[in-house]
Every structure is written in C-alpha cells, then in structure tokens.
VOLO-653502 format. One line per 3 residues: number of its first residue (from 1); their letters; for each residue x, y, z of N, C-alpha, C, O. Coordinates in steps of 0.001 Angstrom, whole numbers. Example, Ala and Ser with C-alpha at 12.3 -4.5 7.8 and 13.67 -1.06 7.14 Angstrom:
2
1> AS> 13190:-5690:7800:12300:-4500:7800:13200:-3300:7800:14236:-3319:8465 ~ 12850:-2250:7080:13670:-1060:7140:12900:30:7870:13409:1138:8039
END
This chain:
75
1> XXX> 7958:-20262:11517:8286:-20836:10247:9693:-21240:10108:10567:-20670:10761 ~ 9957:-22202:9282:11287:-22652:9089:11965:-21783:8125:11333:-20920:7515 ~ 13361:-21987:7937:14213:-21271:7005:13779:-21741:5530:13896:-20951:4593
4> XXX> 13342:-22870:5363:12892:-23325:4077:11648:-22588:3694:11544:-22098:2569 ~ 10707:-22492:4583:9526:-21678:4285:9776:-20268:4016:9099:-19659:3188 ~ 10765:-19692:4712:11118:-18252:4523:11640:-18080:3165:11332:-17118:2461
7> XXX> 12509:-19106:2767:13151:-18916:1351:12140:-19137:396:12268:-18514:-658 ~ 11139:-19897:521:10159:-20235:-543:9136:-19141:-505:8844:-18662:-1601 ~ 8537:-18656:562:7597:-17695:574:7817:-16303:1062:6982:-15419:867
10> XXX> 8980:-16099:1718:9327:-14781:2264:8757:-14714:3645:8462:-15730:4275 ~ 8601:-13447:4123:8159:-13214:5515:6671:-13648:5697:5817:-13425:4838 ~ 6423:-14283:6875:5081:-14562:7258:4454:-13476:7990:4440:-13464:9220
13> XXX> 3878:-12461:7196:3330:-11306:7931:2189:-11635:8797:2021:-10995:9835 ~ 1378:-12599:8447:240:-12952:9243:650:-13487:10615:34:-13107:11610 ~ 1713:-14393:10716:2264:-14841:11949:2790:-13665:12795:2788:-13742:14023
16> XXX> 3251:-12549:12125:3769:-11413:12795:2658:-10450:13268:2917:-9405:13864 ~ 1360:-10873:12960:225:-9993:13382:5:-8800:12428:-631:-7802:12767 ~ 584:-8969:11183:480:-7826:10217:-495:-8349:8987:-661:-9546:8754
19> XXX> -1046:-7403:8318:-1732:-7726:7125:-824:-8148:6002:351:-7783:5973 ~ -1382:-8944:5039:-580:-9134:3805:-148:-7825:3235:-790:-6807:3489 ~ 924:-7806:2467:1518:-6584:1934:511:-5943:851:319:-4730:759
22> XXX> -97:-6904:55:-1082:-6406:-849:-2320:-5735:-233:-2824:-4745:-762 ~ -2764:-6241:798:-3928:-5560:1504:-3547:-4252:2065:-4225:-3237:1907 ~ -2436:-4305:2729:-1873:-3104:3375:-1619:-1876:2332:-1871:-706:2619
25> XXX> -1147:-2255:1227:-851:-1216:233:-1921:-868:-840:-1751:1:-1695 ~ -2993:-1599:-719:-4155:-1376:-1645:-4655:-32:-1453:-5253:265:-418 ~ -4423:903:-2498:-4899:2261:-2342:-6437:2435:-2331:-6925:3394:-1734
28> XXX> -7198:1552:-2960:-8613:1700:-2983:-9306:928:-1903:-10535:888:-1831 ~ -8477:288:-1027:-8969:-510:176:-9938:-1636:-299:-10860:-1999:431 ~ -9731:-2162:-1479:-10586:-3268:-1993:-10231:-4505:-1467:-11053:-5417:-1555
31> XXX> -9043:-4722:-880:-8612:-5918:-244:-8721:-5770:1227:-8087:-4877:1789 ~ -9505:-6610:1909:-9723:-6515:3388:-9082:-7771:4004:-8994:-8826:3376 ~ -8665:-7618:5186:-8212:-8658:5983:-8294:-8199:7415:-8183:-7012:7721
34> XXX> -8488:-9153:8274:-8598:-8857:9756:-9673:-9628:10497:-10036:-10711:10039 ~ -10169:-9182:11528:-11253:-9863:12318:-12397:-9982:11398:-12759:-9051:10678 ~ -13003:-11221:11431:-14149:-11469:10565:-15329:-10570:10746:-16002:-10227:9774
37> XXX> -15625:-10140:12074:-16662:-9290:12374:-16483:-7836:11742:-17438:-7177:11330 ~ -15292:-7450:11714:-14843:-6078:11257:-14944:-6143:9846:-15454:-5174:9283 ~ -14526:-7169:9122:-14635:-7272:7734:-16089:-7355:7214:-16471:-6730:6225
40> XXX> -16836:-8134:7919:-18369:-8251:7617:-19014:-6847:7818:-19847:-6452:7003 ~ -18660:-6110:8852:-19205:-4684:8906:-18881:-3822:7829:-19729:-3062:7362 ~ -17631:-3883:7364:-17223:-3132:6245:-17977:-3497:4987:-18467:-2646:4245
43> XXX> -18051:-4836:4776:-18811:-5316:3676:-20285:-4877:3547:-20782:-4505:2484 ~ -20938:-4953:4721:-22251:-4510:4813:-22482:-3058:4476:-23446:-2688:3806 ~ -21523:-2214:4987:-21556:-778:4775:-21456:-572:3186:-22203:211:2598
46> XXX> -20546:-1280:2586:-20248:-1061:1192:-21500:-1628:376:-21828:-1017:-641 ~ -22174:-2692:741:-23394:-3081:144:-24448:-2044:186:-25091:-1741:-819 ~ -24621:-1514:1308:-25602:-449:1480:-25480:853:647:-26431:1502:211
49> XXX> -24227:1122:500:-23823:2312:-292:-23848:2153:-1810:-23757:3148:-2530 ~ -23978:847:-2342:-23952:648:-3698:-25029:1314:-4396:-26147:1387:-3887 ~ -24734:1854:-5649:-25683:2512:-6410:-26026:3915:-6005:-27061:4426:-6431
52> XXX> -25222:4561:-5214:-25623:5901:-4697:-24715:6991:-5251:-24410:7997:-4612 ~ -24282:6701:-6557:-23464:7730:-7155:-22051:7425:-7333:-21576:6467:-6723 ~ -21339:8128:-8093:-20007:7916:-8455:-19055:7916:-7150:-18122:7127:-7001
55> XXX> -19395:8832:-6303:-18540:9085:-5132:-18435:7876:-4278:-17368:7710:-3687 ~ -19373:7021:-4129:-19372:5789:-3286:-18026:5015:-3572:-17377:4549:-2635 ~ -17663:4899:-4746:-16482:4069:-5139:-15339:4966:-5528:-14301:4430:-5918
58> XXX> -15425:6339:-5459:-14521:7239:-6050:-13432:7649:-5082:-13194:7001:-4063 ~ -12789:8729:-5424:-11669:9216:-4780:-11921:9409:-3270:-11063:9035:-2470 ~ -13112:10002:-2838:-13344:10341:-1431:-13387:9062:-604:-12906:9060:528
61> XXX> -13990:7893:-1170:-14012:6730:-509:-12565:6076:-190:-12277:5592:905 ~ -11709:6132:-1294:-10439:5579:-1142:-9446:6433:-322:-8654:5913:465 ~ -9520:7752:-534:-8511:8617:123:-9057:9606:1077:-8299:10410:1619
64> XXX> -10374:9593:1325:-10959:10681:2217:-11309:11898:1419:-10842:12057:291 ~ -12108:12751:1967:-12484:14031:1254:-11719:15135:1733:-11446:15269:2926 ~ -11331:16008:753:-10708:17186:1107:-11626:18401:755:-11848:18712:-415
67> XXX> -12156:19083:1838:-13040:20064:1659:-12616:21240:806:-13434:21950:223 ~ -11246:21427:753:-10640:22611:64:-10503:22235:-1406:-10304:23132:-2225 ~ -10599:20933:-1799:-10289:20531:-3154:-11370:21070:-4113:-12555:21120:-3783
70> XXX> -10886:21494:-5383:-11789:21897:-6368:-11995:20864:-7380:-11099:20044:-7582 ~ -13166:20822:-8083:-13346:19783:-9102:-12223:19901:-10251:-11663:20958:-10539 ~ -11987:18706:-10841:-10961:18787:-11870:-11426:19729:-12977:-12600:19788:-13345
73> XXX> -10465:20439:-13467:-10677:21244:-14644:-11031:22775:-14094:-11283:23660:-14912 ~ -11035:23007:-12840:-11280:24255:-12316:-9976:24860:-11707:-8977:24175:-11488 ~ -10056:26113:-11466:-8830:26685:-10836:-9202:27362:-9534:-8334:27903:-8849
END
C-alpha cells in the first residue's frame, strides 16, 4: 500500500497476513475471519449448538471452562 493509504486507513493487517484488530481482540469470538472453509466449519458448529442452554453462548464458550471455578455467589 501507498503512504496515502496508510495515512487514511492505518496498517493493512490483512496484507500482513493478520486478522483485523477487531476480530483478533473480540473476547466473545463473535467476529470471525480467515479461510472460508474454517469459518464455515465454525459457523456450522455454532448452528448445531444453538438452543442447548445458556452455556452455549456463555463464559465457557468465550473463554474456555475452568474445572476449579465455582458458580457465582458461592465460596
């Protein structure tokens, strides 16, 4: 990219082989980017999981599960 493009848009992360910053920093992993087949597989998995309880879209999905964690409000 040119200097004018850099000044207008900032770094071209895609040209550098990186994900857009918003997708890379998304804590819930709602924003996906990458190989079309990989994104399609993730989407299919999410569709299959829909409607199977709160945990499907909850903390465990976004951050992984911690087997030592206790439910909120307990000690």
